[in-house]
N, C-alpha and C positions, 0 to 999 in steps of 0.2 A: 714501504710502501710511503710516495711523498700526500704534503698536505692537498693537492689536486686528485690524488686517487683516492683519499681517505669522504673527502667530499662527494666524488660521484658516487661513493658508495654508501655514502648515507642519504645519498640523492635516491638511489632507488630501493636501499629499504622502506622511504616515506613513500616512494607513488607505491610500492607492494602493499604497506598497511593499510593505507588509501582506501585502493582500489577491493582490500576486502572488507573492509569495513561497514561497506554501504550495504544496510539493511533495506531490505523491502516494508514498505508499510503497507497495512491491506484495510478495505474500507467494507462494511458491510452498508449496499446502495440501494435504496428500496426505490426502484420505477414503475411508471404509469404501464401496465400491460395490457395485453389484448382483454383478460378478464379479468381485471383489479388490480392492484397495487403485487407486484414480485419485487422479489429480493436475488439479489448480484452480491459477488464478489467481488470486490476491484484492488487492484493492488495504485502506488502512485503513479505507474506509466500508466496505465488506461485511467485513472483520474484525470491528467493533466489532458489526455487526448479528448476526457469526455464534457469539458466545462461547458460548456455552450449548450448540453441538453435542456432539451426545456420540460423532457417526462420525467426527472429527477424530483423525488417527493423529499425525500432526506438520506443522509449520507452518516454512518457511526464509525470512527476511528477503531481499528480492533487493536485488541494486546497482542501478546506473541501467543500467550493460551488461545484467544478468542481465534485468533488468524488460521490455525486448525483444525477448528470447527467446521463440520460438515454447515449449509445453507439452511438447513431444519432447524439446527439448533440455535444458530444465530437469529434465524428469524421469534424463535419463542425469547430470546432472551432481550432482542431489540426488535418489538413488534414496530409495524408502520404506526405510525399515531393519529389519532380517531381526526376525521375529518375532511 
C-alpha cells in the first residue's frame, strides 16, 4: 500500500470514529402547559429547534443516568422552580 492509500484508509477510519462518537445530550424542560407546568424531555436536536419558544420555564441538562429515567422520576429530581 502506498502513502496515498494509507492516507485514504486513515481518513476513512477517522470519519467512522467521528460519526460514532456523537452522543445525544438530553434535557428536562419545564414548559407552561394548559393546566400548569409540564415536564418534557428534549434532545439536543429538539432543543435547537425550540429556542424561540416563550412557554419554556426552565431546562436542566441531564446526566447519562438521568437521561434513562422516566418523566415522573425526573420531575421529582428537578422540580419546577417556585414562582
